C-alpha positions in Angstrom: 93.3 154.3 92.1 93.4 150.5 92.2 94.3 147.9 89.6 91.6 147.3 87.1 90.8 143.9 85.9 88.4 141.9 83.7 87.6 138.2 84.1 85.6 136.4 81.4 84.2 132.9 81.3 82.0 131.3 78.6 80.3 128.0 78.8 78.1 126.1 76.4 74.7 125.0 77.7 72.7 122.0 76.3 69.4 123.8 76.6 68.2 126.8 74.5 70.0 130.0 75.3 66.8 132.0 75.5 65.6 129.7 78.3 68.7 130.4 80.3 68.3 134.2 79.6 64.7 134.0 80.9 65.8 132.4 84.2 68.6 134.8 84.8 66.8 138.0 83.7 63.0 137.4 84.0 62.5 134.6 86.5 65.5 135.4 88.7 63.5 135.0 91.8 63.4 131.2 91.1 67.2 130.8 91.3 67.2 130.0 95.1 64.9 127.0 94.3 67.0 126.0 91.3 70.4 126.4 92.9 69.9 126.2 96.7 73.5 125.3 97.4 74.7 128.5 95.8 71.9 131.1 96.2 70.1 131.2 99.5 67.9 134.4 99.2 66.9 136.7 96.4 65.1 139.9 97.2 63.8 142.8 95.0 64.3 146.2 96.7 63.3 148.6 94.0 61.7 148.3 90.5 60.9 145.1 88.7 62.9 142.1 87.8 64.8 142.6 84.6 64.2 146.3 84.3 66.9 149.0 84.2 67.3 150.7 87.5 65.9 147.8 89.6 67.8 147.0 92.8 68.1 143.4 93.9 70.1 141.5 96.5 71.1 137.9 97.1 72.8 135.8 99.7 75.1 133.3 98.2 77.5 130.6 99.3 81.2 131.0 98.4 83.9 128.7 99.8 81.5 127.5 102.5 80.6 131.0 103.7 77.4 132.9 103.2 78.0 136.2 101.4 75.8 139.1 100.4 75.5 141.1 97.1 73.3 144.0 96.2 73.2 145.3 92.7 71.3 147.5 90.3 70.6 146.7 86.6 72.5 149.3 84.6 71.6 148.1 81.1 69.8 145.5 79.1 70.1 144.5 75.4 67.3 142.1 74.4 68.9 141.5 71.0 72.2 140.3 72.5 70.3 138.8 75.5 72.7 140.8 77.7 72.3 142.4 81.1 74.8 144.6 83.0 74.6 144.8 86.8 76.6 147.2 89.0 77.4 146.0 92.5 76.4 148.7 95.0 76.7 146.8 98.4 78.1 143.6 99.8 81.1 141.4 100.3 82.6 142.1 96.9 83.0 145.8 97.7 85.2 144.9 100.7 87.8 143.8 98.1 87.0 145.9 95.1 86.4 149.6 94.6 83.9 148.8 91.9 82.5 145.6 90.4 80.3 145.2 87.3 78.8 141.9 86.1 77.8 141.4 82.5 76.1 138.4 81.2 75.3 137.7 77.6 73.9 134.7 75.7 74.5 133.8 72.1 73.0 130.7 70.7 73.9 128.1 73.4 76.8 130.0 74.9 76.5 132.1 78.1 79.3 134.5 78.9 79.9 136.0 82.3 82.2 139.1 82.4 83.4 140.7 85.6 84.9 144.2 85.3 86.4 145.4 88.6 88.9 147.6 90.3 90.9 146.0 93.1 91.5 148.0 96.3 95.1 146.8 96.6 97.6 144.9 94.5 97.2 141.9 96.9 93.5 141.6 96.2 92.8 138.3 94.5 91.1 137.9 91.2 87.4 137.1 91.7 87.8 133.4 90.7 85.8 132.0 93.7 82.8 134.3 92.8 83.2 133.2 89.1 83.0 129.6 90.4 79.7 130.5 92.1 78.1 131.9 89.0 79.3 129.0 86.8 78.0 126.4 89.2 74.7 128.3 89.4 74.6 128.3 85.5 75.1 124.5 85.5 72.2 124.2 88.0 70.0 126.3 85.8 70.9 124.2 82.8 70.1 121.0 84.7 66.8 122.4 85.8 65.9 123.4 82.2 66.9 120.0 80.8 64.5 118.3 83.2 61.5 120.2 81.8 
């Protein structure tokens, strides 16, 4: 069994929190257009966007390299504007035995939580990936403020 970890980052956004939630959970397919330097491709494999059980993948840029992630939506909570994704394929699983991403929005605060199990003690914390999602969040915020 590997070493378990949790990484949490919260950031305030200047636009309405429900608008950010809509982009990340209902209009996810627009993210490659909103944040092209971070997300290159978004694809739905099974189900519908934002529905539990849906399987989606994305190609993203981290530290100048294109990476791949495929995940399934495990849970949603419309009241808390929260979605939980379980990573099922991709670059993250080369370093981690398991990796779950939770996002929630309260008022104008978005919180990203990563829950993971490292394969080895030497596996780094997923700080670079957190940087990707925070930069993507800033791009979404900028897009919404232009509207």
